[in-house]
N, CA and C atoms as an extended XYZ file, in Angstrom:
354
Properties=species:S:1:pos:R:3:atomname:S:1:resname:S:1:resid:I:1 pbc="F F F"
N       -39.343       18.643      -35.632 N   UNK     1
C       -40.080       19.759      -36.586 CA  UNK     1
C       -39.768       20.893      -36.691 C   UNK     1
N       -39.309       21.252      -38.210 N   UNK     2
C       -38.712       22.706      -38.574 CA  UNK     2
C       -39.599       23.820      -38.862 C   UNK     2
N       -40.684       23.604      -39.357 N   UNK     3
C       -41.478       24.101      -40.046 CA  UNK     3
C       -43.167       23.566      -40.444 C   UNK     3
N       -44.075       24.471      -40.422 N   UNK     4
C       -45.275       24.092      -40.555 CA  UNK     4
C       -45.858       25.043      -42.030 C   UNK     4
N       -46.028       24.728      -43.347 N   UNK     5
C       -46.681       25.409      -44.311 CA  UNK     5
C       -48.000       25.242      -44.474 C   UNK     5
N       -48.860       25.977      -44.365 N   UNK     6
C       -50.650       25.867      -44.553 CA  UNK     6
C       -50.747       26.363      -45.928 C   UNK     6
N       -51.934       25.910      -46.394 N   UNK     7
C       -52.508       26.721      -47.602 CA  UNK     7
C       -54.122       26.252      -47.354 C   UNK     7
N       -54.914       26.828      -48.500 N   UNK     8
C       -56.677       26.216      -47.929 CA  UNK     8
C       -56.730       25.055      -47.574 C   UNK     8
N       -56.090       23.822      -48.041 N   UNK     9
C       -56.462       22.904      -47.799 CA  UNK     9
C       -55.724       21.792      -47.325 C   UNK     9
N       -54.343       22.385      -46.765 N   UNK    10
C       -53.550       21.046      -46.305 CA  UNK    10
C       -52.494       21.903      -45.393 C   UNK    10
N       -51.902       21.193      -44.758 N   UNK    11
C       -50.651       21.427      -43.661 CA  UNK    11
C       -49.555       20.656      -44.252 C   UNK    11
N       -48.368       21.397      -44.514 N   UNK    12
C       -46.971       20.516      -45.002 CA  UNK    12
C       -45.917       20.653      -43.612 C   UNK    12
N       -45.527       19.808      -43.245 N   UNK    13
C       -44.779       19.605      -41.848 CA  UNK    13
C       -43.225       19.312      -42.600 C   UNK    13
N       -42.354       20.343      -42.291 N   UNK    14
C       -40.907       19.841      -42.550 CA  UNK    14
C       -40.121       19.474      -41.271 C   UNK    14
N       -39.421       18.384      -41.348 N   UNK    15
C       -38.779       17.609      -40.190 CA  UNK    15
C       -37.440       17.405      -40.713 C   UNK    15
N       -36.595       17.333      -40.023 N   UNK    16
C       -34.988       17.187      -39.874 CA  UNK    16
C       -35.021       15.587      -40.255 C   UNK    16
N       -33.901       15.126      -41.174 N   UNK    17
C       -33.696       13.996      -41.520 CA  UNK    17
C       -33.117       13.284      -40.117 C   UNK    17
N       -33.447       12.129      -39.650 N   UNK    18
C       -33.118       11.190      -38.441 CA  UNK    18
C       -32.556       10.092      -39.403 C   UNK    18
N       -31.201        9.734      -38.950 N   UNK    19
C       -30.609        8.485      -39.067 CA  UNK    19
C       -30.669        7.507      -37.746 C   UNK    19
N       -31.083        6.475      -38.154 N   UNK    20
C       -31.348        5.468      -37.049 CA  UNK    20
C       -31.997        4.268      -37.278 C   UNK    20
N       -32.798        3.491      -36.036 N   UNK    21
C       -33.575        2.444      -36.459 CA  UNK    21
C       -34.538        2.598      -35.733 C   UNK    21
N       -35.831        2.235      -36.347 N   UNK    22
C       -37.076        2.241      -35.360 CA  UNK    22
C       -36.940        1.780      -33.914 C   UNK    22
N       -37.665        1.636      -32.853 N   UNK    23
C       -37.129        1.344      -31.670 CA  UNK    23
C       -37.921       -0.108      -31.815 C   UNK    23
N       -38.981       -0.723      -32.484 N   UNK    24
C       -39.057       -2.153      -32.478 CA  UNK    24
C       -37.712       -2.791      -32.786 C   UNK    24
N       -37.158       -2.382      -33.795 N   UNK    25
C       -36.037       -2.946      -34.263 CA  UNK    25
C       -35.039       -3.236      -33.442 C   UNK    25
N       -34.994       -1.948      -32.689 N   UNK    26
C       -33.617       -2.023      -31.441 CA  UNK    26
C       -34.240       -2.575      -30.485 C   UNK    26
N       -35.421       -3.138      -30.220 N   UNK    27
C       -35.830       -3.808      -28.970 CA  UNK    27
C       -35.611       -5.262      -29.436 C   UNK    27
N       -35.700       -5.674      -30.657 N   UNK    28
C       -35.335       -6.846      -30.948 CA  UNK    28
C       -33.643       -6.964      -31.323 C   UNK    28
N       -32.885       -5.947      -31.177 N   UNK    29
C       -31.607       -6.461      -31.011 CA  UNK    29
C       -30.773       -6.134      -29.753 C   UNK    29
N       -31.462       -5.911      -29.097 N   UNK    30
C       -30.719       -5.692      -27.659 CA  UNK    30
C       -32.116       -5.550      -26.391 C   UNK    30
N       -31.945       -6.270      -25.550 N   UNK    31
C       -32.730       -5.584      -24.252 CA  UNK    31
C       -32.425       -4.173      -23.901 C   UNK    31
N       -33.084       -3.371      -23.708 N   UNK    32
C       -33.598       -2.069      -23.207 CA  UNK    32
C       -33.515       -2.069      -21.502 C   UNK    32
N       -32.663       -1.476      -20.752 N   UNK    33
C       -32.622       -1.499      -19.347 CA  UNK    33
C       -33.854       -0.752      -19.158 C   UNK    33
N       -34.212       -0.378      -17.599 N   UNK    34
C       -35.498       -0.052      -17.123 CA  UNK    34
C       -34.871        1.559      -17.283 C   UNK    34
N       -33.536        1.808      -16.837 N   UNK    35
C       -33.197        3.439      -17.017 CA  UNK    35
C       -33.349        3.862      -18.358 C   UNK    35
N       -32.756        3.013      -19.396 N   UNK    36
C       -32.605        3.387      -20.560 CA  UNK    36
C       -34.014        3.542      -21.335 C   UNK    36
N       -34.833        2.487      -20.757 N   UNK    37
C       -36.156        2.625      -21.514 CA  UNK    37
C       -36.809        3.993      -20.835 C   UNK    37
N       -36.806        4.367      -19.609 N   UNK    38
C       -37.308        5.447      -18.984 CA  UNK    38
C       -36.552        6.778      -19.672 C   UNK    38
N       -35.513        6.687      -20.103 N   UNK    39
C       -35.164        8.124      -20.568 CA  UNK    39
C       -35.478        8.175      -21.870 C   UNK    39
N       -35.673        7.040      -22.896 N   UNK    40
C       -36.270        7.007      -24.060 CA  UNK    40
C       -37.777        7.473      -24.217 C   UNK    40
N       -38.478        6.848      -23.054 N   UNK    41
C       -39.909        7.640      -23.007 CA  UNK    41
C       -39.936        9.015      -22.571 C   UNK    41
N       -39.125        9.486      -21.693 N   UNK    42
C       -38.861       10.787      -21.566 CA  UNK    42
C       -39.065       11.742      -22.515 C   UNK    42
N       -38.156       11.102      -23.793 N   UNK    43
C       -37.734       12.086      -24.791 CA  UNK    43
C       -39.207       11.835      -25.689 C   UNK    43
N       -39.493       10.640      -25.465 N   UNK    44
C       -40.921       10.409      -26.461 CA  UNK    44
C       -41.997       11.733      -26.086 C   UNK    44
N       -42.031       11.656      -24.879 N   UNK    45
C       -42.997       12.396      -24.053 CA  UNK    45
C       -42.621       14.039      -24.509 C   UNK    45
N       -41.330       14.309      -24.449 N   UNK    46
C       -41.006       15.627      -24.541 CA  UNK    46
C       -41.526       15.986      -26.156 C   UNK    46
N       -41.217       14.945      -27.238 N   UNK    47
C       -41.512       15.408      -28.415 CA  UNK    47
C       -43.434       15.255      -28.624 C   UNK    47
N       -43.985       14.581      -27.976 N   UNK    48
C       -45.672       14.627      -27.959 CA  UNK    48
C       -46.056       16.319      -27.503 C   UNK    48
N       -45.379       16.452      -26.325 N   UNK    49
C       -45.503       17.761      -25.867 CA  UNK    49
C       -45.472       18.629      -26.428 C   UNK    49
N       -44.019       18.957      -27.487 N   UNK    50
C       -43.856       19.985      -28.347 CA  UNK    50
C       -44.783       20.297      -29.513 C   UNK    50
N       -45.239       18.825      -30.189 N   UNK    51
C       -46.185       18.634      -31.044 CA  UNK    51
C       -47.630       19.340      -30.576 C   UNK    51
N       -47.984       19.139      -29.336 N   UNK    52
C       -49.217       19.578      -29.046 CA  UNK    52
C       -49.304       20.975      -28.610 C   UNK    52
N       -47.978       21.352      -28.274 N   UNK    53
C       -47.804       23.106      -27.769 CA  UNK    53
C       -48.393       23.390      -29.173 C   UNK    53
N       -47.941       23.132      -30.380 N   UNK    54
C       -48.379       23.734      -32.037 CA  UNK    54
C       -49.536       23.051      -32.027 C   UNK    54
N       -50.298       22.696      -31.476 N   UNK    55
C       -51.752       22.132      -31.631 CA  UNK    55
C       -51.969       21.008      -32.805 C   UNK    55
N       -50.656       20.126      -32.613 N   UNK    56
C       -50.525       19.090      -33.735 CA  UNK    56
C       -50.728       17.853      -32.781 C   UNK    56
N       -51.700       16.931      -33.332 N   UNK    57
C       -51.494       15.393      -32.493 CA  UNK    57
C       -51.225       14.660      -33.663 C   UNK    57
N       -50.250       13.524      -33.123 N   UNK    58
C       -49.588       12.773      -33.738 CA  UNK    58
C       -50.424       11.630      -34.491 C   UNK    58
N       -51.391       11.156      -33.750 N   UNK    59
C       -52.317       10.008      -34.256 CA  UNK    59
C       -51.721        8.667      -34.630 C   UNK    59
N       -50.482        8.168      -34.445 N   UNK    60
C       -49.972        7.244      -34.603 CA  UNK    60
C       -48.791        6.766      -33.923 C   UNK    60
N       -48.470        6.853      -32.830 N   UNK    61
C       -47.284        6.597      -32.137 CA  UNK    61
C       -47.170        5.492      -31.729 C   UNK    61
N       -46.066        4.644      -32.372 N   UNK    62
C       -45.962        3.341      -32.143 CA  UNK    62
C       -44.418        3.237      -32.092 C   UNK    62
N       -43.805        1.786      -31.758 N   UNK    63
C       -42.261        1.758      -31.701 CA  UNK    63
C       -41.521        1.921      -33.180 C   UNK    63
N       -42.503        1.772      -34.071 N   UNK    64
C       -42.065        2.065      -35.403 CA  UNK    64
C       -42.111        3.472      -35.911 C   UNK    64
N       -42.996        4.321      -34.864 N   UNK    65
C       -42.371        5.863      -35.448 CA  UNK    65
C       -41.553        6.462      -34.424 C   UNK    65
N       -40.664        5.983      -33.582 N   UNK    66
C       -40.029        6.182      -32.736 CA  UNK    66
C       -38.390        5.893      -32.875 C   UNK    66
N       -37.809        6.956      -33.793 N   UNK    67
C       -36.156        6.544      -34.135 CA  UNK    67
C       -35.174        6.262      -33.069 C   UNK    67
N       -34.571        5.438      -32.795 N   UNK    68
C       -33.414        5.567      -31.948 CA  UNK    68
C       -32.294        6.161      -32.558 C   UNK    68
N       -31.418        7.043      -32.380 N   UNK    69
C       -30.460        7.435      -33.209 CA  UNK    69
C       -29.162        6.978      -32.740 C   UNK    69
N       -28.185        6.293      -33.718 N   UNK    70
C       -26.513        5.997      -33.208 CA  UNK    70
C       -26.292        6.538      -32.011 C   UNK    70
N       -25.496        5.878      -31.024 N   UNK    71
C       -25.069        6.332      -29.966 CA  UNK    71
C       -23.652        6.944      -30.452 C   UNK    71
N       -22.944        8.161      -30.227 N   UNK    72
C       -21.947        8.405      -30.507 CA  UNK    72
C       -20.536        7.945      -29.685 C   UNK    72
N       -21.045        7.723      -28.397 N   UNK    73
C       -20.101        7.529      -27.779 CA  UNK    73
C       -20.298        6.131      -26.908 C   UNK    73
N       -19.599        5.351      -26.310 N   UNK    74
C       -19.875        4.011      -25.286 CA  UNK    74
C       -20.353        4.906      -23.981 C   UNK    74
N       -21.659        4.284      -23.605 N   UNK    75
C       -22.000        4.764      -22.112 CA  UNK    75
C       -22.858        5.883      -22.353 C   UNK    75
N       -23.318        6.479      -23.524 N   UNK    76
C       -24.368        7.747      -23.598 CA  UNK    76
C       -25.324        7.167      -23.999 C   UNK    76
N       -26.304        8.050      -23.305 N   UNK    77
C       -27.749        7.562      -23.344 CA  UNK    77
C       -28.115        7.986      -24.767 C   UNK    77
N       -29.155        6.945      -25.241 N   UNK    78
C       -29.681        7.060      -26.941 CA  UNK    78
C       -30.398        7.968      -26.551 C   UNK    78
N       -30.267        8.604      -28.057 N   UNK    79
C       -31.390        9.739      -28.296 CA  UNK    79
C       -32.465        9.456      -29.126 C   UNK    79
N       -33.785        9.594      -29.023 N   UNK    80
C       -35.152        8.895      -29.383 CA  UNK    80
C       -35.545       10.174      -30.239 C   UNK    80
N       -36.068       10.305      -31.387 N   UNK    81
C       -37.024       11.267      -32.392 CA  UNK    81
C       -38.332       10.830      -32.663 C   UNK    81
N       -39.527       11.160      -32.402 N   UNK    82
C       -40.645       11.195      -32.881 CA  UNK    82
C       -40.564       11.224      -34.241 C   UNK    82
N       -40.680       10.021      -34.988 N   UNK    83
C       -41.226       10.515      -36.476 CA  UNK    83
C       -42.422        9.968      -37.082 C   UNK    83
N       -42.566       10.187      -38.418 N   UNK    84
C       -43.877        9.498      -39.129 CA  UNK    84
C       -44.983       10.216      -38.832 C   UNK    84
N       -45.248       11.576      -39.163 N   UNK    85
C       -46.210       12.329      -39.138 CA  UNK    85
C       -47.312       12.334      -40.267 C   UNK    85
N       -47.433       10.994      -40.629 N   UNK    86
C       -48.197       10.844      -41.850 CA  UNK    86
C       -49.734       11.172      -41.578 C   UNK    86
N       -50.120       10.812      -40.174 N   UNK    87
C       -51.268       10.654      -39.952 CA  UNK    87
C       -51.457       11.656      -38.933 C   UNK    87
N       -50.488       12.791      -38.925 N   UNK    88
C       -51.156       13.926      -37.691 CA  UNK    88
C       -51.953       14.536      -38.305 C   UNK    88
N       -52.553       15.477      -37.322 N   UNK    89
C       -53.521       16.289      -37.466 CA  UNK    89
C       -53.484       17.716      -36.980 C   UNK    89
N       -53.784       18.794      -37.258 N   UNK    90
C       -53.985       19.746      -36.599 CA  UNK    90
C       -55.083       20.129      -36.114 C   UNK    90
N       -55.286       20.637      -34.410 N   UNK    91
C       -56.545       21.164      -33.814 CA  UNK    91
C       -56.607       22.239      -33.437 C   UNK    91
N       -57.428       22.913      -33.511 N   UNK    92
C       -57.700       24.289      -32.881 CA  UNK    92
C       -57.496       24.074      -31.332 C   UNK    92
N       -56.842       25.255      -30.791 N   UNK    93
C       -56.985       25.192      -29.209 CA  UNK    93
C       -58.423       24.809      -28.845 C   UNK    93
N       -58.510       23.884      -27.821 N   UNK    94
C       -59.876       23.760      -27.205 CA  UNK    94
C       -60.824       22.940      -27.673 C   UNK    94
N       -60.315       22.429      -29.042 N   UNK    95
C       -61.125       21.276      -29.530 CA  UNK    95
C       -60.828       19.822      -29.654 C   UNK    95
N       -61.471       19.071      -29.699 N   UNK    96
C       -60.986       17.561      -29.820 CA  UNK    96
C       -61.310       17.160      -31.018 C   UNK    96
N       -60.405       15.817      -31.326 N   UNK    97
C       -60.931       15.033      -32.535 CA  UNK    97
C       -61.792       13.943      -32.150 C   UNK    97
N       -62.455       13.223      -33.186 N   UNK    98
C       -63.131       12.055      -32.653 CA  UNK    98
C       -62.834       11.197      -33.971 C   UNK    98
N       -61.869       11.197      -34.982 N   UNK    99
C       -62.185        9.963      -35.832 CA  UNK    99
C       -60.902        8.955      -35.192 C   UNK    99
N       -61.458        7.710      -35.549 N   UNK   100
C       -60.790        6.470      -35.110 CA  UNK   100
C       -59.392        6.546      -36.128 C   UNK   100
N       -58.407        6.918      -35.799 N   UNK   101
C       -57.202        6.457      -36.563 CA  UNK   101
C       -56.108        6.115      -35.936 C   UNK   101
N       -55.168        5.158      -36.893 N   UNK   102
C       -53.976        4.734      -35.977 CA  UNK   102
C       -53.907        3.251      -35.518 C   UNK   102
N       -52.721        2.763      -35.146 N   UNK   103
C       -52.849        1.281      -34.798 CA  UNK   103
C       -53.585        1.008      -33.495 C   UNK   103
N       -54.603        0.035      -33.678 N   UNK   104
C       -55.555       -0.121      -32.741 CA  UNK   104
C       -54.685       -0.379      -31.125 C   UNK   104
N       -53.725       -1.301      -31.210 N   UNK   105
C       -53.036       -1.519      -29.934 CA  UNK   105
C       -52.134       -0.324      -29.235 C   UNK   105
N       -52.078        0.925      -29.838 N   UNK   106
C       -51.777        2.058      -29.363 CA  UNK   106
C       -52.469        3.314      -28.966 C   UNK   106
N       -53.705        2.867      -29.392 N   UNK   107
C       -54.875        4.056      -29.315 CA  UNK   107
C       -54.920        4.505      -27.417 C   UNK   107
N       -55.345        5.442      -27.536 N   UNK   108
C       -55.609        6.491      -26.103 CA  UNK   108
C       -56.906        6.022      -25.753 C   UNK   108
N       -56.871        5.846      -24.484 N   UNK   109
C       -58.291        5.378      -23.909 CA  UNK   109
C       -59.401        6.535      -24.513 C   UNK   109
N       -59.044        7.543      -24.716 N   UNK   110
C       -60.085        8.433      -25.310 CA  UNK   110
C       -60.493        7.682      -26.564 C   UNK   110
N       -59.699        7.721      -27.458 N   UNK   111
C       -60.437        6.762      -28.620 CA  UNK   111
C       -61.241        5.557      -28.419 C   UNK   111
N       -60.852        4.811      -27.343 N   UNK   112
C       -61.262        3.665      -27.263 CA  UNK   112
C       -62.859        3.721      -26.726 C   UNK   112
N       -62.996        4.710      -26.085 N   UNK   113
C       -63.945        5.333      -25.728 CA  UNK   113
C       -65.283        5.953      -26.707 C   UNK   113
N       -64.564        5.981      -27.580 N   UNK   114
C       -65.442        7.077      -28.589 CA  UNK   114
C       -65.622        8.449      -28.010 C   UNK   114
N       -64.792        8.886      -27.380 N   UNK   115
C       -64.516       10.286      -26.777 CA  UNK   115
C       -63.698       11.276      -27.745 C   UNK   115
N       -63.870       12.577      -27.453 N   UNK   116
C       -63.206       13.571      -28.272 CA  UNK   116
C       -61.422       13.574      -27.526 C   UNK   116
N       -60.534       13.511      -28.323 N   UNK   117
C       -59.427       13.646      -27.926 CA  UNK   117
C       -58.631       14.624      -28.453 C   UNK   117
N       -57.229       14.983      -28.035 N   UNK   118
C       -56.614       15.824      -28.242 CA  UNK   118
C       -54.952       15.835      -28.059 C   UNK   118
């Protein structure tokens, strides 16, 4: 995320261009080892942590919203980026969200239980 611009009615999020394929396509092309998967998951969690520090919740994290960037050198670990902030929401610190949104297979337990989430 490069910048957030706000006005009275909305937030606009500027993000970097990311060249690669989404994680679901990458998983179809070649098996992902446990260590590679753990490294990718760590990067996804860092990306979500960054958004949460900015009081932004993604709301639709799936394998299609994670892009695997091309590896520059054989043996280098893959770099992944969290993308598709189309359903993202800003939430003030200390408050939570209640609206059910995003793919049902990837919803947080709080959403399934109809509890506030952030």
